[in-house]
VOTORNU-28408 format. One record per residue (C-alpha): residue in three letters; x, y, z. Coordinates in steps of 0.1 Angstrom, whole numbers, plus 5000, padded with zeros to 4 digits. Each point is the difference from the previous one (the first is absolute). Layout:
// VOTORNU-28408
ALAXYZ
...
// end
This chain:
// VOTORNU-28408
UNK500647714956
UNK496350055006
UNK497349904976
UNK496450134997
UNK497149934977
UNK498150274980
UNK496249985006
UNK497450044973
UNK499850375010
UNK503850054995
UNK500650015038
UNK503149855016
UNK500549925036
UNK503450135012
UNK501549715020
UNK500550075037
UNK503849995000
UNK500050274974
UNK497450215019
UNK502149965031
UNK503150104981
UNK498450324987
UNK498150065032
UNK496750004982
UNK496750025018
UNK496449984989
UNK499250324981
UNK503550094991
UNK500650104964
UNK502649834979
UNK501850124969
UNK501149784971
UNK503250124982
UNK501249854967
UNK503849974997
UNK501549844969
UNK497249744997
UNK499849935037
UNK497350145023
UNK500850135035
UNK497450045026
UNK500550255028
UNK497950215025
UNK498550294981
UNK501150245029
UNK503649914992
UNK499650124964
UNK498650335012
UNK502950045025
UNK502549924972
UNK498450264977
UNK500250265027
UNK503649915007
UNK500850034963
UNK498250344997
UNK501850145030
UNK503449874987
UNK499450174966
UNK499050335016
UNK503049995024
UNK502349944970
UNK498450294981
UNK500650235029
UNK503549895006
UNK499349845034
UNK502449725008
UNK499549705022
UNK502450155025
UNK497850325001
UNK497049795008
UNK501849805027
UNK501250325016
UNK496550155000
UNK498649685014
UNK502550015028
UNK499150365008
UNK496349915001
UNK500649705023
UNK502150225024
UNK497250265001
UNK497449735007
UNK502249855027
UNK500550335016
UNK496250075000
UNK499349675017
UNK502550085028
UNK498250325009
// end
């Protein structure tokens, strides 16, 4: 467990072990998520990635695209890219 003190301006220093764990650097943005009375801190970029992932998942479901379909298409693209590199 890591502990930090709130400054008079409401600022908190994120302890180094937590910064290291989240791979946070100066200038990175963080997001605070409330979950059943607990607050979770994460990199803001991860939130954007999760939202994109959720949106793509919903769109794929609406269009009837399965995970197997996506994996097959990914394999096709990988093979095409591999063949292009060999030329």
